[in-house]
mmCIF entry with sequence, helices, sheets and N, C-alpha, C, O atoms, coordinates in Angstrom:
data_MODEL
# 
_entry.id   MODEL 
# 
_entity.id                         1 
_entity.type                       polymer 
_entity.pdbx_number_of_molecules   1 
# 
_entity_poly.entity_id                      1 
_entity_poly.type                           'polypeptide(L)' 
_entity_poly.nstd_linkage                   no 
_entity_poly.nstd_monomer                   no 
_entity_poly.pdbx_seq_one_letter_code       MMDAVAFLHSQVIQIKQGHRYMNMSERLRILEANHG 
_entity_poly.pdbx_seq_one_letter_code_can   MMDAVAFLHSQVIQIKQGHRYMNMSERLRILEANHG 
_entity_poly.pdbx_strand_id                 A 
# 
loop_
_entity_poly_seq.entity_id 
_entity_poly_seq.num 
_entity_poly_seq.mon_id 
_entity_poly_seq.hetero 
1 1  MET n 
1 2  MET n 
1 3  ASP n 
1 4  ALA n 
1 5  VAL n 
1 6  ALA n 
1 7  PHE n 
1 8  LEU n 
1 9  HIS n 
1 10 SER n 
1 11 GLN n 
1 12 VAL n 
1 13 ILE n 
1 14 GLN n 
1 15 ILE n 
1 16 LYS n 
1 17 GLN n 
1 18 GLY n 
1 19 HIS n 
1 20 ARG n 
1 21 TYR n 
1 22 MET n 
1 23 ASN n 
1 24 MET n 
1 25 SER n 
1 26 GLU n 
1 27 ARG n 
1 28 LEU n 
1 29 ARG n 
1 30 ILE n 
1 31 LEU n 
1 32 GLU n 
1 33 ALA n 
1 34 ASN n 
1 35 HIS n 
1 36 GLY n 
# 
_struct_asym.id          A 
_struct_asym.entity_id   1 
# 
_struct_conf.conf_type_id            HELX_P 
_struct_conf.id                      HELX_P1 
_struct_conf.pdbx_PDB_helix_id       AA1 
_struct_conf.beg_label_comp_id       ALA 
_struct_conf.beg_label_asym_id       A 
_struct_conf.beg_label_seq_id        4 
_struct_conf.pdbx_beg_PDB_ins_code   ? 
_struct_conf.end_label_comp_id       HIS 
_struct_conf.end_label_asym_id       A 
_struct_conf.end_label_seq_id        35 
_struct_conf.pdbx_end_PDB_ins_code   ? 
_struct_conf.beg_auth_comp_id        ALA 
_struct_conf.beg_auth_asym_id        A 
_struct_conf.beg_auth_seq_id         4 
_struct_conf.end_auth_comp_id        HIS 
_struct_conf.end_auth_asym_id        A 
_struct_conf.end_auth_seq_id         35 
_struct_conf.pdbx_PDB_helix_class    1 
_struct_conf.details                 ? 
_struct_conf.pdbx_PDB_helix_length   32 
# 
_struct_conf_type.id          HELX_P 
_struct_conf_type.criteria    ? 
_struct_conf_type.reference   ? 
# 
loop_
_atom_site.group_PDB 
_atom_site.id 
_atom_site.type_symbol 
_atom_site.label_atom_id 
_atom_site.label_alt_id 
_atom_site.label_comp_id 
_atom_site.label_asym_id 
_atom_site.label_entity_id 
_atom_site.label_seq_id 
_atom_site.pdbx_PDB_ins_code 
_atom_site.Cartn_x 
_atom_site.Cartn_y 
_atom_site.Cartn_z 
_atom_site.occupancy 
_atom_site.B_iso_or_equiv 
_atom_site.pdbx_formal_charge 
_atom_site.auth_seq_id 
_atom_site.auth_comp_id 
_atom_site.auth_asym_id 
_atom_site.auth_atom_id 
_atom_site.pdbx_PDB_model_num 
ATOM 1   N N  . MET A 1 1  ? 46.375 28.222 6.951   1.00 0.00 ? 1  MET A N  1 
ATOM 2   C CA . MET A 1 1  ? 45.841 28.255 5.606   1.00 0.00 ? 1  MET A CA 1 
ATOM 3   C C  . MET A 1 1  ? 46.583 29.319 4.827   1.00 0.00 ? 1  MET A C  1 
ATOM 4   O O  . MET A 1 1  ? 46.792 30.423 5.329   1.00 0.00 ? 1  MET A O  1 
ATOM 5   N N  . MET A 1 2  ? 46.991 28.998 3.586   1.00 0.00 ? 2  MET A N  1 
ATOM 6   C CA . MET A 1 2  ? 47.713 29.895 2.743   1.00 0.00 ? 2  MET A CA 1 
ATOM 7   C C  . MET A 1 2  ? 46.822 30.950 2.195   1.00 0.00 ? 2  MET A C  1 
ATOM 8   O O  . MET A 1 2  ? 45.678 30.677 1.831   1.00 0.00 ? 2  MET A O  1 
ATOM 9   N N  . ASP A 1 3  ? 47.331 32.179 2.127   1.00 0.00 ? 3  ASP A N  1 
ATOM 10  C CA . ASP A 1 3  ? 46.526 33.194 1.493   1.00 0.00 ? 3  ASP A CA 1 
ATOM 11  C C  . ASP A 1 3  ? 46.658 33.053 -0.018  1.00 0.00 ? 3  ASP A C  1 
ATOM 12  O O  . ASP A 1 3  ? 47.517 32.350 -0.551  1.00 0.00 ? 3  ASP A O  1 
ATOM 13  N N  . ALA A 1 4  ? 45.690 33.813 -0.711  1.00 0.00 ? 4  ALA A N  1 
ATOM 14  C CA . ALA A 1 4  ? 45.601 33.638 -2.064  1.00 0.00 ? 4  ALA A CA 1 
ATOM 15  C C  . ALA A 1 4  ? 46.803 33.964 -2.934  1.00 0.00 ? 4  ALA A C  1 
ATOM 16  O O  . ALA A 1 4  ? 47.081 33.332 -3.953  1.00 0.00 ? 4  ALA A O  1 
ATOM 17  N N  . VAL A 1 5  ? 47.505 35.004 -2.458  1.00 0.00 ? 5  VAL A N  1 
ATOM 18  C CA . VAL A 1 5  ? 48.725 35.484 -3.177  1.00 0.00 ? 5  VAL A CA 1 
ATOM 19  C C  . VAL A 1 5  ? 49.852 34.395 -3.127  1.00 0.00 ? 5  VAL A C  1 
ATOM 20  O O  . VAL A 1 5  ? 50.534 34.137 -4.119  1.00 0.00 ? 5  VAL A O  1 
ATOM 21  N N  . ALA A 1 6  ? 49.998 33.814 -2.003  1.00 0.00 ? 6  ALA A N  1 
ATOM 22  C CA . ALA A 1 6  ? 51.055 32.791 -1.858  1.00 0.00 ? 6  ALA A CA 1 
ATOM 23  C C  . ALA A 1 6  ? 50.610 31.581 -2.659  1.00 0.00 ? 6  ALA A C  1 
ATOM 24  O O  . ALA A 1 6  ? 51.429 30.908 -3.285  1.00 0.00 ? 6  ALA A O  1 
ATOM 25  N N  . PHE A 1 7  ? 49.311 31.306 -2.639  1.00 0.00 ? 7  PHE A N  1 
ATOM 26  C CA . PHE A 1 7  ? 48.960 30.047 -3.448  1.00 0.00 ? 7  PHE A CA 1 
ATOM 27  C C  . PHE A 1 7  ? 49.182 30.308 -4.930  1.00 0.00 ? 7  PHE A C  1 
ATOM 28  O O  . PHE A 1 7  ? 49.755 29.466 -5.621  1.00 0.00 ? 7  PHE A O  1 
ATOM 29  N N  . LEU A 1 8  ? 48.746 31.438 -5.426  1.00 0.00 ? 8  LEU A N  1 
ATOM 30  C CA . LEU A 1 8  ? 48.925 31.733 -6.847  1.00 0.00 ? 8  LEU A CA 1 
ATOM 31  C C  . LEU A 1 8  ? 50.381 31.761 -7.252  1.00 0.00 ? 8  LEU A C  1 
ATOM 32  O O  . LEU A 1 8  ? 50.759 31.312 -8.334  1.00 0.00 ? 8  LEU A O  1 
ATOM 33  N N  . HIS A 1 9  ? 51.235 32.332 -6.303  1.00 0.00 ? 9  HIS A N  1 
ATOM 34  C CA . HIS A 1 9  ? 52.670 32.329 -6.552  1.00 0.00 ? 9  HIS A CA 1 
ATOM 35  C C  . HIS A 1 9  ? 53.267 30.977 -6.697  1.00 0.00 ? 9  HIS A C  1 
ATOM 36  O O  . HIS A 1 9  ? 54.090 30.750 -7.584  1.00 0.00 ? 9  HIS A O  1 
ATOM 37  N N  . SER A 1 10 ? 52.852 30.017 -5.801  1.00 0.00 ? 10 SER A N  1 
ATOM 38  C CA . SER A 1 10 ? 53.304 28.708 -5.908  1.00 0.00 ? 10 SER A CA 1 
ATOM 39  C C  . SER A 1 10 ? 52.829 27.974 -7.204  1.00 0.00 ? 10 SER A C  1 
ATOM 40  O O  . SER A 1 10 ? 53.533 27.166 -7.810  1.00 0.00 ? 10 SER A O  1 
ATOM 41  N N  . GLN A 1 11 ? 51.620 28.321 -7.553  1.00 0.00 ? 11 GLN A N  1 
ATOM 42  C CA . GLN A 1 11 ? 51.130 27.709 -8.785  1.00 0.00 ? 11 GLN A CA 1 
ATOM 43  C C  . GLN A 1 11 ? 51.897 28.155 -9.998  1.00 0.00 ? 11 GLN A C  1 
ATOM 44  O O  . GLN A 1 11 ? 52.250 27.363 -10.872 1.00 0.00 ? 11 GLN A O  1 
ATOM 45  N N  . VAL A 1 12 ? 52.159 29.512 -10.030 1.00 0.00 ? 12 VAL A N  1 
ATOM 46  C CA . VAL A 1 12 ? 52.943 29.971 -11.221 1.00 0.00 ? 12 VAL A CA 1 
ATOM 47  C C  . VAL A 1 12 ? 54.308 29.335 -11.267 1.00 0.00 ? 12 VAL A C  1 
ATOM 48  O O  . VAL A 1 12 ? 54.782 28.949 -12.336 1.00 0.00 ? 12 VAL A O  1 
ATOM 49  N N  . ILE A 1 13 ? 54.969 29.217 -10.075 1.00 0.00 ? 13 ILE A N  1 
ATOM 50  C CA . ILE A 1 13 ? 56.301 28.565 -9.999  1.00 0.00 ? 13 ILE A CA 1 
ATOM 51  C C  . ILE A 1 13 ? 56.243 27.143 -10.534 1.00 0.00 ? 13 ILE A C  1 
ATOM 52  O O  . ILE A 1 13 ? 57.122 26.737 -11.293 1.00 0.00 ? 13 ILE A O  1 
ATOM 53  N N  . GLN A 1 14 ? 55.216 26.371 -10.151 1.00 0.00 ? 14 GLN A N  1 
ATOM 54  C CA . GLN A 1 14 ? 55.024 25.051 -10.580 1.00 0.00 ? 14 GLN A CA 1 
ATOM 55  C C  . GLN A 1 14 ? 54.883 25.005 -12.136 1.00 0.00 ? 14 GLN A C  1 
ATOM 56  O O  . GLN A 1 14 ? 55.510 24.220 -12.847 1.00 0.00 ? 14 GLN A O  1 
ATOM 57  N N  . ILE A 1 15 ? 54.043 25.878 -12.556 1.00 0.00 ? 15 ILE A N  1 
ATOM 58  C CA . ILE A 1 15 ? 53.767 25.897 -14.114 1.00 0.00 ? 15 ILE A CA 1 
ATOM 59  C C  . ILE A 1 15 ? 55.062 26.248 -14.781 1.00 0.00 ? 15 ILE A C  1 
ATOM 60  O O  . ILE A 1 15 ? 55.372 25.618 -15.792 1.00 0.00 ? 15 ILE A O  1 
ATOM 61  N N  . LYS A 1 16 ? 55.865 27.205 -14.315 1.00 0.00 ? 16 LYS A N  1 
ATOM 62  C CA . LYS A 1 16 ? 57.092 27.554 -15.035 1.00 0.00 ? 16 LYS A CA 1 
ATOM 63  C C  . LYS A 1 16 ? 58.104 26.410 -15.003 1.00 0.00 ? 16 LYS A C  1 
ATOM 64  O O  . LYS A 1 16 ? 58.791 26.157 -15.992 1.00 0.00 ? 16 LYS A O  1 
ATOM 65  N N  . GLN A 1 17 ? 58.198 25.683 -13.800 1.00 0.00 ? 17 GLN A N  1 
ATOM 66  C CA . GLN A 1 17 ? 59.028 24.583 -13.804 1.00 0.00 ? 17 GLN A CA 1 
ATOM 67  C C  . GLN A 1 17 ? 58.625 23.518 -14.682 1.00 0.00 ? 17 GLN A C  1 
ATOM 68  O O  . GLN A 1 17 ? 59.468 22.897 -15.329 1.00 0.00 ? 17 GLN A O  1 
ATOM 69  N N  . GLY A 1 18 ? 57.289 23.241 -14.755 1.00 0.00 ? 18 GLY A N  1 
ATOM 70  C CA . GLY A 1 18 ? 56.770 22.278 -15.678 1.00 0.00 ? 18 GLY A CA 1 
ATOM 71  C C  . GLY A 1 18 ? 57.126 22.587 -17.144 1.00 0.00 ? 18 GLY A C  1 
ATOM 72  O O  . GLY A 1 18 ? 57.543 21.680 -17.865 1.00 0.00 ? 18 GLY A O  1 
ATOM 73  N N  . HIS A 1 19 ? 56.979 23.801 -17.589 1.00 0.00 ? 19 HIS A N  1 
ATOM 74  C CA . HIS A 1 19 ? 57.305 24.254 -18.885 1.00 0.00 ? 19 HIS A CA 1 
ATOM 75  C C  . HIS A 1 19 ? 58.781 24.019 -19.155 1.00 0.00 ? 19 HIS A C  1 
ATOM 76  O O  . HIS A 1 19 ? 59.138 23.484 -20.205 1.00 0.00 ? 19 HIS A O  1 
ATOM 77  N N  . ARG A 1 20 ? 59.649 24.411 -18.220 1.00 0.00 ? 20 ARG A N  1 
ATOM 78  C CA . ARG A 1 20 ? 61.024 24.257 -18.350 1.00 0.00 ? 20 ARG A CA 1 
ATOM 79  C C  . ARG A 1 20 ? 61.474 22.843 -18.605 1.00 0.00 ? 20 ARG A C  1 
ATOM 80  O O  . ARG A 1 20 ? 62.333 22.542 -19.434 1.00 0.00 ? 20 ARG A O  1 
ATOM 81  N N  . TYR A 1 21 ? 60.799 21.958 -17.793 1.00 0.00 ? 21 TYR A N  1 
ATOM 82  C CA . TYR A 1 21 ? 61.098 20.473 -17.918 1.00 0.00 ? 21 TYR A CA 1 
ATOM 83  C C  . TYR A 1 21 ? 60.652 19.983 -19.232 1.00 0.00 ? 21 TYR A C  1 
ATOM 84  O O  . TYR A 1 21 ? 61.386 19.253 -19.899 1.00 0.00 ? 21 TYR A O  1 
ATOM 85  N N  . MET A 1 22 ? 59.417 20.367 -19.663 1.00 0.00 ? 22 MET A N  1 
ATOM 86  C CA . MET A 1 22 ? 58.913 19.908 -20.935 1.00 0.00 ? 22 MET A CA 1 
ATOM 87  C C  . MET A 1 22 ? 59.834 20.359 -22.058 1.00 0.00 ? 22 MET A C  1 
ATOM 88  O O  . MET A 1 22 ? 60.114 19.573 -22.963 1.00 0.00 ? 22 MET A O  1 
ATOM 89  N N  . ASN A 1 23 ? 60.318 21.607 -22.029 1.00 0.00 ? 23 ASN A N  1 
ATOM 90  C CA . ASN A 1 23 ? 61.174 22.137 -23.133 1.00 0.00 ? 23 ASN A CA 1 
ATOM 91  C C  . ASN A 1 23 ? 62.440 21.383 -23.081 1.00 0.00 ? 23 ASN A C  1 
ATOM 92  O O  . ASN A 1 23 ? 62.970 21.086 -24.151 1.00 0.00 ? 23 ASN A O  1 
ATOM 93  N N  . MET A 1 24 ? 63.015 21.020 -21.914 1.00 0.00 ? 24 MET A N  1 
ATOM 94  C CA . MET A 1 24 ? 64.212 20.317 -21.840 1.00 0.00 ? 24 MET A CA 1 
ATOM 95  C C  . MET A 1 24 ? 64.062 18.920 -22.479 1.00 0.00 ? 24 MET A C  1 
ATOM 96  O O  . MET A 1 24 ? 64.911 18.514 -23.273 1.00 0.00 ? 24 MET A O  1 
ATOM 97  N N  . SER A 1 25 ? 62.951 18.160 -22.124 1.00 0.00 ? 25 SER A N  1 
ATOM 98  C CA . SER A 1 25 ? 62.753 16.845 -22.676 1.00 0.00 ? 25 SER A CA 1 
ATOM 99  C C  . SER A 1 25 ? 62.513 16.967 -24.133 1.00 0.00 ? 25 SER A C  1 
ATOM 100 O O  . SER A 1 25 ? 62.960 16.081 -24.863 1.00 0.00 ? 25 SER A O  1 
ATOM 101 N N  . GLU A 1 26 ? 61.835 17.999 -24.658 1.00 0.00 ? 26 GLU A N  1 
ATOM 102 C CA . GLU A 1 26 ? 61.661 18.109 -26.059 1.00 0.00 ? 26 GLU A CA 1 
ATOM 103 C C  . GLU A 1 26 ? 63.022 18.271 -26.741 1.00 0.00 ? 26 GLU A C  1 
ATOM 104 O O  . GLU A 1 26 ? 63.308 17.617 -27.743 1.00 0.00 ? 26 GLU A O  1 
ATOM 105 N N  . ARG A 1 27 ? 63.855 19.154 -26.181 1.00 0.00 ? 27 ARG A N  1 
ATOM 106 C CA . ARG A 1 27 ? 65.187 19.339 -26.754 1.00 0.00 ? 27 ARG A CA 1 
ATOM 107 C C  . ARG A 1 27 ? 65.983 18.043 -26.824 1.00 0.00 ? 27 ARG A C  1 
ATOM 108 O O  . ARG A 1 27 ? 66.634 17.731 -27.821 1.00 0.00 ? 27 ARG A O  1 
ATOM 109 N N  . LEU A 1 28 ? 65.900 17.286 -25.700 1.00 0.00 ? 28 LEU A N  1 
ATOM 110 C CA . LEU A 1 28 ? 66.579 16.022 -25.657 1.00 0.00 ? 28 LEU A CA 1 
ATOM 111 C C  . LEU A 1 28 ? 66.049 15.043 -26.751 1.00 0.00 ? 28 LEU A C  1 
ATOM 112 O O  . LEU A 1 28 ? 66.858 14.351 -27.370 1.00 0.00 ? 28 LEU A O  1 
ATOM 113 N N  . ARG A 1 29 ? 64.835 14.975 -26.983 1.00 0.00 ? 29 ARG A N  1 
ATOM 114 C CA . ARG A 1 29 ? 64.218 14.119 -27.966 1.00 0.00 ? 29 ARG A CA 1 
ATOM 115 C C  . ARG A 1 29 ? 64.636 14.497 -29.353 1.00 0.00 ? 29 ARG A C  1 
ATOM 116 O O  . ARG A 1 29 ? 64.906 13.638 -30.192 1.00 0.00 ? 29 ARG A O  1 
ATOM 117 N N  . ILE A 1 30 ? 64.691 15.838 -29.606 1.00 0.00 ? 30 ILE A N  1 
ATOM 118 C CA . ILE A 1 30 ? 65.097 16.333 -30.931 1.00 0.00 ? 30 ILE A CA 1 
ATOM 119 C C  . ILE A 1 30 ? 66.581 15.935 -31.159 1.00 0.00 ? 30 ILE A C  1 
ATOM 120 O O  . ILE A 1 30 ? 66.955 15.495 -32.247 1.00 0.00 ? 30 ILE A O  1 
ATOM 121 N N  . LEU A 1 31 ? 67.452 16.109 -30.053 1.00 0.00 ? 31 LEU A N  1 
ATOM 122 C CA . LEU A 1 31 ? 68.890 15.794 -30.217 1.00 0.00 ? 31 LEU A CA 1 
ATOM 123 C C  . LEU A 1 31 ? 68.992 14.287 -30.551 1.00 0.00 ? 31 LEU A C  1 
ATOM 124 O O  . LEU A 1 31 ? 69.704 13.908 -31.480 1.00 0.00 ? 31 LEU A O  1 
ATOM 125 N N  . GLU A 1 32 ? 68.280 13.436 -29.793 1.00 0.00 ? 32 GLU A N  1 
ATOM 126 C CA . GLU A 1 32 ? 68.363 11.990 -29.940 1.00 0.00 ? 32 GLU A CA 1 
ATOM 127 C C  . GLU A 1 32 ? 67.914 11.672 -31.431 1.00 0.00 ? 32 GLU A C  1 
ATOM 128 O O  . GLU A 1 32 ? 68.542 10.868 -32.119 1.00 0.00 ? 32 GLU A O  1 
ATOM 129 N N  . ALA A 1 33 ? 66.866 12.305 -31.862 1.00 0.00 ? 33 ALA A N  1 
ATOM 130 C CA . ALA A 1 33 ? 66.392 12.057 -33.245 1.00 0.00 ? 33 ALA A CA 1 
ATOM 131 C C  . ALA A 1 33 ? 67.440 12.419 -34.332 1.00 0.00 ? 33 ALA A C  1 
ATOM 132 O O  . ALA A 1 33 ? 67.622 11.719 -35.329 1.00 0.00 ? 33 ALA A O  1 
ATOM 133 N N  . ASN A 1 34 ? 68.113 13.560 -34.066 1.00 0.00 ? 34 ASN A N  1 
ATOM 134 C CA . ASN A 1 34 ? 69.119 13.990 -35.057 1.00 0.00 ? 34 ASN A CA 1 
ATOM 135 C C  . ASN A 1 34 ? 70.294 13.028 -34.999 1.00 0.00 ? 34 ASN A C  1 
ATOM 136 O O  . ASN A 1 34 ? 70.862 12.735 -36.051 1.00 0.00 ? 34 ASN A O  1 
ATOM 137 N N  . HIS A 1 35 ? 70.701 12.511 -33.833 1.00 0.00 ? 35 HIS A N  1 
ATOM 138 C CA . HIS A 1 35 ? 71.916 11.650 -33.738 1.00 0.00 ? 35 HIS A CA 1 
ATOM 139 C C  . HIS A 1 35 ? 71.519 10.259 -34.169 1.00 0.00 ? 35 HIS A C  1 
ATOM 140 O O  . HIS A 1 35 ? 72.367 9.547  -34.707 1.00 0.00 ? 35 HIS A O  1 
ATOM 141 N N  . GLY A 1 36 ? 70.264 9.810  -33.969 1.00 0.00 ? 36 GLY A N  1 
ATOM 142 C CA . GLY A 1 36 ? 69.806 8.528  -34.380 1.00 0.00 ? 36 GLY A CA 1 
ATOM 143 C C  . GLY A 1 36 ? 69.604 8.319  -35.824 1.00 0.00 ? 36 GLY A C  1 
ATOM 144 O O  . GLY A 1 36 ? 69.209 7.230  -36.241 1.00 0.00 ? 36 GLY A O  1 
# 
């Protein structure tokens, strides 16, 4: 069983990766809108 610290750490990493992915897709959508 994972301890609480390791669990929280993995959750934080997942959230950060999710935000990075969302920001990337937002940027791509804006670029496509500008070029379209």
